[in-house]
C-alpha positions in Angstrom: -18.8 -18.2 -23.7 -15.6 -18.4 -21.7 -13.9 -15.0 -21.2 -10.2 -14.2 -21.1 -9.3 -11.7 -18.4 -5.5 -11.7 -18.1 -3.0 -11.2 -20.9 0.7 -11.1 -21.4 0.5 -7.3 -20.9 -0.5 -7.9 -17.3 2.7 -9.9 -16.6 4.9 -7.6 -18.7 3.9 -4.6 -16.6 5.2 -6.4 -13.4 8.3 -7.6 -15.2 9.1 -3.9 -16.0 8.1 -2.7 -12.6 10.5 -5.2 -10.9 13.3 -3.4 -12.9 12.0 0.1 -12.3 10.4 0.0 -8.8 10.3 3.7 -8.1 7.6 6.4 -8.0 8.7 8.2 -11.1 8.4 5.2 -13.3 5.1 4.2 -11.8 3.6 7.6 -12.2 4.6 7.6 -15.9 3.0 4.1 -16.3 0.0 4.5 -14.1 -2.5 4.6 -17.0 -1.0 1.4 -18.3 -1.2 -0.1 -14.8 -4.9 0.8 -14.6 -5.6 -0.6 -18.0 -3.5 -3.8 -18.1 -3.7 -4.8 -14.4 -6.5 -3.2 -12.4 -9.3 -3.5 -15.1 -8.8 -7.2 -15.7 -8.5 -8.0 -12.0 -11.6 -6.0 -11.1 -13.5 -7.7 -13.9 -12.4 -11.1 -12.7 -13.5 -10.3 -9.1 -16.9 -9.1 -10.3 -17.5 -12.1 -12.4 -16.3 -14.5 -9.7 -18.8 -13.1 -7.2 -21.8 -15.2 -8.2 -19.6 -18.3 -8.3 -18.3 -17.6 -4.8 -21.8 -17.2 -3.5 -22.5 -20.8 -4.7 -19.6 -21.9 -2.5 -20.6 -19.8 0.5 -23.1 -17.0 0.5 -21.1 -15.3 3.3 -17.9 -14.8 1.4 -17.6 -11.6 -0.6 -15.9 -10.8 -4.0 -15.9 -7.0 -3.9 -14.9 -5.4 -7.2 -14.5 -1.8 -5.8 -11.2 -0.4 -7.0 -10.4 0.8 -3.4 -11.5 -0.9 -0.2 -12.6 -4.0 -2.0 -11.1 -7.4 -2.7 -8.2 -6.2 -4.8 -5.1 -5.6 -2.8 -3.2 -2.4 -2.9 -0.1 -2.3 -5.0 1.6 0.1 -2.6 3.8 -1.6 0.0 3.8 -0.8 3.7 7.3 0.5 4.3 7.0 1.3 8.0 8.7 -1.8 9.3 10.5 -3.1 6.2 14.2 -2.8 5.3 13.1 -3.1 1.6 12.1 0.4 0.7 10.9 -0.3 -2.9 7.4 1.3 -2.9 5.4 -1.2 -5.0 4.5 -4.9 -4.9 5.5 -6.8 -8.0 2.3 -8.9 -7.9 -1.4 -8.3 -8.0 -3.5 -10.1 -5.5 -7.2 -10.4 -4.4 -8.4 -11.5 -1.0 -12.0 -12.8 -0.9 -13.0 -12.7 2.7 -15.9 -13.4 5.0 -18.4 -10.6 5.3 -18.3 -10.7 9.1 -14.6 -11.5 9.6 -11.6 -9.4 10.1 -9.9 -8.9 6.8 -6.5 -10.3 7.7 -7.5 -12.6 10.6 -10.2 -14.7 9.1 -10.3 -17.3 6.3 -10.0 -16.1 2.8 -9.9 -17.3 -0.8 -6.8 -15.7 -2.2 -5.3 -15.2 -5.7 -1.8 -13.8 -6.4 -0.5 -13.3 -9.9 3.1 -12.3 -10.7 5.7 -13.1 -13.4 7.4 -15.4 -10.8 4.4 -17.4 -9.9 0.6 -17.6 -10.0 -1.2 -19.3 -7.2 -4.5 -19.6 -5.2 -4.5 -20.0 -1.5 -7.2 -20.8 1.0 -7.4 -20.5 4.8 -5.9 -18.3 7.5 -2.3 -16.9 7.2 -0.6 -15.7 10.4 -3.8 -15.6 12.6 -3.6 -13.7 15.8 -3.1 -15.6 19.0 -6.8 -15.8 20.0 -7.8 -17.0 16.5 -5.0 -19.5 16.4 -6.2 -20.9 19.8 -9.7 -21.2 18.5 -8.6 -23.3 15.5 -6.4 -25.5 17.6 -9.2 -26.0 20.2 -11.6 -26.9 17.4 -9.2 -29.5 16.1 -8.9 -31.0 19.6 -12.7 -30.9 20.2 -13.6 -32.3 16.7 -10.7 -34.4 15.4 -12.7 -36.5 13.0 -14.3 -33.3 11.5 -10.8 -31.8 11.0 -9.4 -35.0 9.4 -12.4 -35.2 7.1 -11.8 -31.6 6.0 -8.1 -31.8 5.4 -8.2 -35.3 3.8 -11.1 -34.5 1.5 -10.3 -36.1 -1.8 -11.0 -33.1 -4.0 -9.2 -30.7 -1.7 -6.0 -32.8 -1.4 -6.0 -33.5 -5.1 -5.7 -29.7 -5.7 -4.1 -28.1 -2.6 -1.0 -28.7 -0.6 -1.0 -27.7 3.1 1.5 -24.9 3.6 2.7 -22.3 6.1 4.9 -22.0 9.2 5.0 -24.5 12.0 6.3 -24.6 15.5 9.3 -26.7 16.2 7.7 -27.9 19.5 4.1 -28.6 20.5 2.2 -25.4 21.5 1.9 -24.7 25.2 -1.2 -26.1 26.8 -1.7 -28.9 24.3 -0.9 -32.6 24.8 2.4 -33.3 23.0 1.2 -36.8 22.4 -2.0 -35.8 20.8 -2.5 -37.8 17.6 -2.9 -34.6 15.6 0.0 -32.8 17.2 1.6 -32.0 13.9 -1.5 -30.1 12.9 -1.7 -28.4 16.3 1.9 -27.1 15.7 0.8 -25.2 12.6 1.0 -21.4 12.9 -0.8 -21.0 9.5 -3.7 -23.0 8.3 -3.5 -22.6 4.6 -3.5 -24.6 1.4 -2.1 -23.4 -1.9 -2.2 -24.5 -5.5 -0.2 -23.3 -8.5 -1.3 -22.2 -12.0 0.8 -21.7 -15.1 0.9 -18.4 -16.9 -0.7 -20.1 -19.9 -3.6 -21.1 -17.7 -4.0 -17.6 -16.2 -4.1 -16.1 -19.7 -6.5 -18.6 -21.0 -10.3 -18.3 -21.3 -10.6 -21.3 -19.0 -9.0 -19.6 -16.0 -12.2 -18.5 -14.3 -13.4 -22.1 -14.4 -10.0 -23.4 -13.0 -9.9 -20.9 -10.2 -13.6 -21.5 -9.3 -13.1 -25.2 -9.3 -10.1 -24.9 -7.0 -12.0 -22.7 -4.6 -15.0 -25.1 -4.6 -12.7 -28.0 -3.8 -11.5 -26.2 -0.7 -15.0 -25.8 0.8 -14.7 -28.5 3.5 -11.4 -27.0 4.7 -12.7 -23.4 4.6 -16.0 -24.5 6.4 -14.0 -26.0 9.3 -11.9 -22.8 9.7 -14.8 -20.5 9.3 -16.9 -22.2 12.0 -13.8 -22.6 14.3 -13.6 -18.8 14.4 -17.3 -18.5 15.3 -18.4 -17.4 11.8 -21.3 -18.8 9.8 -20.4 -20.8 6.7 
């Protein structure tokens, strides 16, 4: 039987947090945060784990409340002008077991009152990782085109992220895939409605979206020297 994970209470918490983004309010509402936000997200991650293994046995959905796939709600304020202490969304990053958490491909889910979306790929990779992906595109252009033009992937995901205004140094500016080589991020994203997120069908919708991204994720995974 299909299971409903997220409810309107999940989104209501973040709607109120956005109006009361301070430590006193959060401390008073922490039990509500744990019950309405953390518990459903951790249950979703745990139940998604066997589905993820069918896509790739080397990607991990870790339901630990700390140090697992669920992202921290506390913002890193060290280099930010915005000193509000908490994120107004809840996210999960499902990453490769042998990869660096923020510098390898991930299946990603973000839920907030403003938007709900899944993303796949590598966001803001470091210079060496970015070079590996670009070099793999140059070395295997047909493989790249097959991945990004896969019918199921393109039916669900839009390619997104930042791009250079000029061709990257060291690459042929006349290369037929120069627009892809100009990418600084290699990600795809897809949107969900709040009604979909709160429905009993959401696990199936998210799983299907992730499965459709397998060719794209496989290319990026192997480009970074990881096993798919």
